[in-house]
N, C-alpha and C positions, 0 to 999 in steps of 0.2 A: 573788339573785334575782327581784329585779324589774328587773333587768336582763335576765335571761332570760327572763323573763314577756315584756316588750318585745318581744325578739327573736320570739319565738312568737308575738304578736299582730300583729306588723307582715308584712302581706301583702306579698310577692314580686313584681315586677313579669312580668308574664307574657311570655314573648320573641314578637319578632314574626316571623312564620312567614315562612320564607327559601323565595325563587322555585324552580320546579324547576330544575335544570341546566341548560344549556344543552348542546346535542349540539354540542358544539365540541372538536376534536379537541386534543391534548395539546398546546399552545402557549406557548410562554413570554409574557407580557404583564402590564403595570402595571396596578395597582389604579387603578380609577377613583374620582372621588370623586361620590356620589350626585348629581347634576344632569345635567340633558338634556346630552347630549353626542354624539358620534360617533367611536368609536374605527379606526382603519385599523390595519390587520394584514397585511403583506406578504412571504411566505414562498415564497420560490423562483418557483414558476411559478401563486399564488395568492394573492388579494387576500382577506381577512376583513375584513369591513363588521359592528361589532357595533355595534346601537343600545339605547341603555338609558336610563328614561324611570322616573321613582322620582317618588313623592308620598307622603302622609303614611302609607299603610295599604299601597300595591300597587307594586312596584318590577315592570317589564316588563323584558326585553328578547330582541333581535332578532339574529341572525343571519345573515350572509349569504356566499354561497362564490361569488366571479366570477373564472373559469379568466381568464388571463394569456396565454395562447397565439395567438399572431396567424394561427397556419397552421392549427391547429384549428378556431378561430372569431375565424375577422376579425370576425366582424358585432359582437361584444361587447366588443373592444376598448376600452377606456375611455380609452386614450391617445390625443390628440388629433392628428390628421392632421396628417402632413407638404404640406404645399402650398407647390409650388416659389418658386410667384409670387402672393400674396395679393391683388395689386389686380387679377392679369387674372380668377381666380377671381369676383372681385367683380363685377367690371362681363359675364363670358362664364359664368355657373355652365353646368355640366354635371347634369344636362340643362339646356338654354334654359329661362328663365323670365323674367317683367316684358317690358322693350323689346324687347328682340332675340325673346324670342319673339313676340311681335304681329308684331314687322318680317317675321320667317321665315314665319308664318301670313299676312300679307296679299301676300306675295309670292306665296308656295303656291297664293292663293286667286285672285292672276290668273292665272297661270301656267297651271291648268287650265283658268281660263275662256277665258284666249284659244284654248287648245288645243282647247278644244272649241266656239268659233266658229269656227276656222281650217279643224276638219276638217269645216265644214257648210259656210262659206261659198268658201273657200279662197281666191280674190284678193281678195276685198271688205274683208278686214281687215289686208291686206298695206300694205305703204306707197303711194300712190296710190291706192287703196281708199278707199270711200266709207264705210264703217264706221272705217275704221281713221281716215278723216279727223276723223269725228265724234268718236271717243275720244280722238285728240290734242288737238282743238280744248275737249272737256268739262273733261281733265287739266288743260290749261295756264287755262283762265277759272278754276277752283278755284284752281288756283295762285296766280294775279295776286290775286285776292281776299282770300286770306290774306295776302300780302305786302302788300298796299294797307292792309286793316285794322292791321298791326304797326307803321302810321304813328304816331307819336302824338307829337300838343306840347303842350307843359304847358297848361293850362286850356282847352284846346279839344276841340271835340267830334273824334270819330275821324272819317278820311277816309272816305266810303259802300265796301264792297267791289264794287261794281257798276263802279265806274271801274276796278279793274286787270281784272276780265273782259273789260268794254270793249275796254280798250288790247290785251290779249293776242288776240282775234279778230281787231284791225287790226294787230298784228304780223306773226301768221299769214297774213293775206291779202298781205302786201308785203313781206317777207323773201324774197329771189329764189329761193334752195334751199326753203326749208320750203316756198313756195307750190306746189312741183310736188309734193312727196309729201303734203304734208294736201289733199286732192279733197273737196271735199261738194257734192254734187247739188242743184241748187237746187230743185229740188223737193220732196227730202227737207228741204231747210232752211226751206223755205215751211213744210214738214206741222210742224215742230219749233218753229218761233216759233209756228204757231197754237195748237200745243195748252200753248205757253207762255201765250197770251192766255187762254186758255176758264181755266186753270189761275189766274190771277192777279184776274180778272173772277169765279168762283164764289169768291175769296176776299175780295174786295172785296163781294159780296154779302151773305155770311156775317155779316162785320163789320158792318155798318152797321145800329145800333141804333133800334128804333121807337122806345122812352120818350127817347132824346136827341132825335130828329127832331121830336117831342112840344114839348119843353122847349127847343129852339132861340130864343133871341132873336131880335131882326130883325136886329141886328148882325150874328150869325155869318151868317147867311141870305144877307146884303148880303155880306161878305167871301167866302162860296161862291159865288155867281153872278155877282156884279157885274165881279168883275177877269177872270175866264173870259172871259164872252161878250165884252168892251169888246177885251180881245188878241186873241180870232180876229176878230174885224174889224177891227180895227188890223192885224194881219198879212196879212188879205185885199186890202186895200188896197196897200198897202205893196208886196206879191210882185206884184200884179198890175202894176203901173206901174213897177216895178225887174225883175222878175224875169220879166216878160211870161206870170206864171202865169193860166189861165182862172180867172174867178170862184168857180166851184166848187171848183175844187182852192186856190184862195187859203183857203177857206172851210176846208178838209181841212186844209192845212197851219195852219191859223189854232186848231185844234180840237186837234189835235197838240201845239202849243207850249203851248196853253191850261190846260194840267194845270200844277197843282204836286206834286211829289215828295212824300210823307208818308214814304218812304223815307230822305230826307234831312232834314225835318222835324222829326220824330216823335222821333227820337233829340237831334237838339238841343233842343228844348222838355223833351224827359224829363231832361237834365241840369239846364238852368234850373229847372226846376220844384224838382230836388233839392238845389239851391242856397238858391232861394228867392226865384229873383228874378222876379217880378210874378205871384207867386202869389195876393194878396189882391186882385190888379187881373183875375185870371181870364185872363190873354192866353196861356198854355202851352194851356191847355184851349181854349179857345176856334179857337187856332189847329191844333191835331187834329182837333179835331171838325168843323171846315171843311175838312179838308183831303180826306177821305174824297168829302164832297160836293160838291167842285169836280172830283175826278176822274170820279164820275157823269155830271157836265153837260159835259164837255169829250168824253168816250166817247160820249152820247147825239148829240152835235150832229156827233160826226168819222162815227158809223154810217149817219145820215143824209145826211149831206154825199156819203159814199161811193157809196150806192145812188146816188142822183142824178147823178153822175160817169160812172157806166156804164151807164146807163140809154141807152135811144134812145128816141128821141122830141122833141117839142116842150118850151119850158122851163114850161110849165104842167103840163103830165101829168108830166114830172119831179119838180116839186115835189112833186104830188098824189100820186106815187110813192115818193116820200121819207117823208112822213107815213102813208100806209099800212103803209110798212116798220116804222117806230116803233111804230104803234099794232099790226101784228100781231105784233110782238115782245114787246111787255108783255103783250097775250091768252095769247099761248103760255107765254110764262114763269110767270103766275099759275096758269093750268090744270096745267102740270108742276109748278108748286111746289107746290099742292094735293096732286096725286098720291102724290109722295114725303112728305109729312107723315104720309100714313097709311099706306103702304107703304113698308118693311117694319112691321108692327105692333111695338108695344113688347114683346109677349109672346118675339120671336123670339130665337136668338142670334145672336152675332156680329152684333149691332143693328147701330154704331158702323158695323164695316166693310161693310156694305153700303147705311146711308146715303151713307157717303165714295163707294163705287163707283157708286152713282147719280146722286149729283151731281156726280162728273168725269166719268160717262159721258155725260150729260146735256149736262152744259158741251160738252163736245168734239163730241157731233153737233150741238148747235144752233151751233157754228161755222165747221164742215165741211158740214152740212148745209143751210144757208142761203143759202149760198153755190153748193153745186148745183142748187137749185131757184129760183136767179135772184132772192134777196132777201137781199144779202150783209150789206145794212145793219141786219137784224132779229136776227141770232146773237148780238150781244156784248150787247144789252141785253134779249134774252131771259135769258142765262146768268146776268146780274144782278139780275133780277126774280125767276127763278127760285130760286137762292140762297138770296135774300133771304127768300121767301115759306115756304120750308123752315126757315130759321131762326126765322122766327116762330111756327111751329108746334111745332119742336123745344125752344125758351123756350134755359131753362141747358144743355141734351143736348147743342146745337150745339156748344158748347165741345169735346168732344172730335171731334165732325166737322173743326172748325175747326184742331186740332191735326195729322188725317192730309194736310189738304189742304194746310197749310202743309209738310210734308215733302215732299208731290210738287212745290209751290214751292222748295221746297231743292232739288232734283235741279234741275229746269227753268230754274231763275234763272239759272247759269251758262251753259248753251246760249243762252238769249235775250240776254244781252247777248254774249256771245262770237261766236254769229252775226250779230248787227246789227254788231258790231264788222268784222267777216268780209265783208260788205257792201262796204264802202269800200273803193274800189281806188286808189291815188295817180296810177295813169297813168292812170285815167280820169274824175280830177276836172278840171275846168274851172276855172280862177283866177277870174275875171269869180264863178262860180257860188258859190263858197266868200266869197268877198267882198261879194257882195250878199247871201247868206243872213246873215252877220254882223250888215250895217249892216239888216235885217230884225226880226232878232232883236234888237236894240241899241233898235231907236226903240219897237219893239213891248213892252220891258220897263221905256221910260222912262214911256209910256202906263201902263202895270202900275203901276209905282207912283205914280204921282201919284193914279188912280182909287181904288188900294185907301187911300193916303192921305185921301181926301176918303168912302169909305165908312165911314170910324172916327169920323165929326167926329158929333157928339153922343151919344157912350157913353160921356162920362165916362173917356176916357183926356187922358192928358196929352200935351205936345206931344213929348216923348222918346220916348213908349211908340207914339204913331201913327206915327213913323219907323222905331219898330221890328219894329211890325207891316207895312209897307209891305215894310222890306227885307227879313223873314223869306219874305214870300207870293212868293218866286221863284224857287228852286230847281224844275229838274227834271230827273228822270232814269226812274222806272220806266216809266209809261204813253207815253212818247214813244219807248221800246224797243218794248214791246209792242204798238204801236200803227204804231210810224214805218214799219214795212216793209210793213204791210196793203196799201197803194195798189198799191204796187210788185210785190208779187205778183199781185194781179189785173192789172195792164197788162202782165203777163211770162203769164197765162193767155190773154190778148187775143190777142198778138204784135202789137202794135201801138207802133212803135217812138216815136209824139209819146206816148204815153201812158206807154209808159216812161222816156221823159224827167222826164214829171211826176212820177211815183213817186220818179225817183231825187232830185229835187231837196229832195222832200218827207224821203226818209229823210238827204239829204246834212245837210240842217239841224236834222232833229232832231237828229243825232248830235253835231254842233257845240254844240248845245242842253245837252244833257249832260255836255258835256267841258269849259262852258264855266260853266255855273251852278250844276253839282251842287257842286263842290268849292269854289268861291269864297260860294256860299251859304251854305256851312257853316262854312265860316272865319268871315264877315260877322255872322252869329248868333251863332258863341263869342266874337267880338270885342268887340261890340256889345251885345252880352246885359248883362254887368255893368254898362254904363256908362247905358246908355238906361233899364232897368227898375230898379224900386224890392223893396226888400227888403221882408218886414214889420216891423211896428214892435214887434210881441210878441219878446220876447226868449229865449221859450223854444224858438220854430224854430231859431233860431240854434243854441243846443244839442244840440236834436234830430239837427238838420245835420250837427254835427259828432261824435254818438255815430255813425249813418251812413255816416262819410265812408268807411268802411274796406270797407261790404259792396257786392258785385259787383252792378250791375245790366245786367240784360238790357235791348235795346232790341228793341221789335216794332211793325210799322207796320200798317196796314190791307191795301196795295198794296206 
C-alpha cells in the first residue's frame, strides 16, 4: 500500500520535446551522438550535408542538398579542380594577378603612350629622334641609379645612385653605335638641365630652417662659409696659372667646386648618428646643418661671377653689375615670396597643388627669365629667396609642398645627371686638360681639408673628431651637376669659341670632381667614422640602437 502511494506521489519526468522532422528523403544513415558534428551522406549524384547542434534544452538540425553533376552545374562542384601543373598555375594564374599583371599593365601603358606620341611626332620618337634620345637617357639613368644603389658593402653607407646616372649618360654618349641612335639636341639638353636647376634651388630654399639659422653656433657658421670661400679662391688661383683660365672663369670654377654635397654627406651622417657615433658632441647635426648653407654660399658666388663673365664693359662696371644682380635677385625673391605666402588663400581647394605649382613655376621662370632679361646671375638667387620666404609664411604647411617638389626632383634628377654625363665626349677631351683639372682639384681639396681643420678649433672637439670633420667636408655631387654646365650653355648661346672652351673646362673638372670625391668621400666617412668618433657613455643608447637595428631608414637631403 505504501509502495503504491509512493508510486503515485512521485512525479514522472517530463519528456524533452523532440525537434520537428527535417525534410530529408528516406535515406539510410547512421545514428549520431548528440554533439556538434557534420554528417556527409553521398547517394549517386547528390551530397547531403546534415549539421546538428545540441544544447541542454534545444537541438537544431540543418540539411543541405548539393548537386554533384558537373555538366548541369559545374560552378558548384565541390571536387578540387584538376590542375595539370600546379607550379605553373601558381606563378602564372589565369586571369593574371600580382607581379605578372603589374608587368603586363606597365608594358601596355608604355605601348599606348609610345603609340600616342608616335602618331603626333612621328620621326621624333624613333631612333635618331630627339624624344627617343631623351626617353632612352632617362630610362638608362634610372636603371643605372638602381644598380649602383644595390651595391652594399658591410658596415659602409651605400653608394649614391647619382654615380650610376652619371656613368650611364657618359656611356650613351661614348659608345659608337648607341651614340648615333641616341641624339639629344643641345637646346633641349640645356633647357632640361636648367629646369632641374630651378627644381633643386626651390627645394633648397624650402629646406632652409629659419629657427636653425638663429640657433647656429659660431663653429657651424665657420664650417659653412670658410671652407667654401677658401676653396673657391684656391681653385681660381691655381686654375689661372695651370689651366690659363681668366680670373672670373677661375672663380666660376672655384664656386662650382666649393659646394659640398648633402646627397652624399647626409645619408652617411644619419647612419653614424643611428649607431651613436659623435652624437654627444653633435658632429652629425653640425655637418648636416652646415651643408645647406655651404651650398647657398657657393651658388650665390657662382651666379655673381657668371653675370660678370658674360657682361661687356670695364672691370669696375662688371663688378658693379654683379653686385646689382645679387641685390636684384634678392629683392625679386622677397617680393615673389611674399606674394605666394598669401595667394592662394588658405580657404581655397587644392591648396597644396596650387602652392607647389606657383613655387615651381616661378622658380623656372626666374631661371629662364633672368637670362632673357640679360641678368643671368640673379635667377638662381631669386629662386632660393622666394622659396625660403614662401616657406616662412607657410610654416608647418610647407612640408606638403616639399613633398611635391621632391617628387619633381625624383623625375629631373636622372635627367640632370644623365645629361651631364652625356656632355662629356672622350674624343673631344684633351689629356692635359684632364690632368691639370685633377691637379687643381687635389690642391684645392688639400687646402680645404686643412682650413676646415682650423675652423673647428676652440669648439671642444678632440683631435680625431677634428680630422673626421675635415674629411667628411669633402664630397661633391649634386650642386656640381646642377650648375656645372650653366656656363657652357650660356657660352653656346653667345657662339664664342673661346667662351665655349672655358665652359667645357669648367664642366670637365666638375664631372671629374663628382666621379672622384662622391664615392671616395662616402667610403671615407663610413670607414673612419667608427674609429674617429666616440659613442655615448650612456649604455641606454646602445640598447636602443640594437632594438632599432632592423628598422629601415630612408635618407633624405635638402639638395
